C-alpha positions as CSV (number, residue, x, y, z in Angstrom):
1,M,21.3,23.7,-4.9
2,R,17.8,23.3,-6.3
3,G,19.2,22.6,-9.8
4,Q,21.5,20.0,-8.5
5,A,18.6,18.3,-6.8
6,E,16.6,18.3,-10.0
7,G,19.6,17.0,-11.9
8,V,20.0,14.1,-9.3
9,K,16.1,13.3,-9.6
10,R,16.5,13.3,-13.4
11,F,19.4,10.9,-13.3
12,M,17.8,8.6,-10.9
13,K,14.5,8.5,-13.0
14,Q,16.6,7.6,-16.2
15,R,18.7,5.1,-14.3
16,S,15.7,3.2,-12.4
17,G,13.0,3.6,-15.0
18,K,10.6,4.8,-12.2
19,I,8.0,7.4,-12.8
20,Y,7.7,9.8,-9.8
21,Q,4.4,11.2,-8.9
22,D,3.3,14.0,-6.6
23,I,1.7,11.8,-4.0
24,D,3.0,10.3,-0.9
25,V,3.2,6.6,-0.4
26,Y,0.6,6.4,2.2
27,T,-2.0,8.4,0.2
28,A,-1.2,6.1,-3.0
29,A,-1.7,3.0,-0.9
30,C,-5.1,4.1,0.6
31,S,-6.2,4.9,-3.0
32,R,-5.2,1.5,-4.3
33,I,-6.9,-0.3,-1.3
34,S,-10.0,1.8,-1.9
35,R,-10.0,0.7,-5.6
36,I,-9.7,-2.9,-4.5
37,F,-12.7,-2.6,-2.3
38,D,-14.6,-1.1,-5.2
39,D,-13.6,-3.5,-7.8
40,F,-13.9,-6.8,-5.8
41,P,-17.0,-8.1,-3.9
42,M,-14.8,-9.8,-1.2
43,V,-11.5,-8.7,0.2
44,A,-9.3,-10.8,2.4
45,V,-5.9,-10.1,4.1
46,A,-3.3,-12.5,5.1
47,F,-1.8,-11.3,8.5
48,S,1.5,-12.8,9.7
49,G,2.1,-10.5,12.7
50,G,4.8,-8.5,10.9
51,K,5.0,-4.8,10.4
52,D,4.1,-4.9,6.7
53,S,1.0,-7.1,7.0
54,G,0.0,-5.1,10.1
55,V,0.1,-1.8,8.2
56,L,-1.8,-3.5,5.3
57,L,-4.4,-4.8,7.7
58,N,-4.9,-1.3,9.4
59,A,-5.2,0.4,6.1
60,C,-7.9,-2.2,5.1
61,I,-9.8,-1.8,8.4
62,N,-9.7,2.1,7.8
63,E,-11.1,1.6,4.3
64,T,-13.9,-0.7,5.8
65,R,-14.9,2.1,8.2
66,N,-15.2,4.4,5.3
67,S,-17.1,2.1,2.9
68,R,-19.1,0.1,5.4
69,R,-17.7,-3.1,3.9
70,M,-16.1,-6.1,5.5
71,V,-12.6,-7.5,5.3
72,G,-11.6,-11.2,5.8
73,V,-8.5,-11.8,7.7
74,Q,-6.3,-15.0,7.7
75,F,-3.7,-15.2,10.4
76,V,-0.8,-17.1,9.0
77,V,1.7,-18.9,11.2
78,L,4.6,-20.6,9.6
79,E,6.6,-21.3,12.7
80,A,5.3,-24.8,12.9
81,F,6.7,-26.0,9.6
């Protein structure tokens, strides 16, 4: 069974062009957010109230707690348009 799973992974890699890594999505996202806070003097997040922007905002808030930095938040409401 394992050989078949490896074959499927190899096929999907060739077909999609993706490079799979031994890191989960959350850890990779936290690493990227940490780098953003290291590379830029000011960081802002646009928050729409949806799930994706909520997860991003929470990840940025967690990073600010670790790095003692601040994050700007812009609440975006497009329902009026």
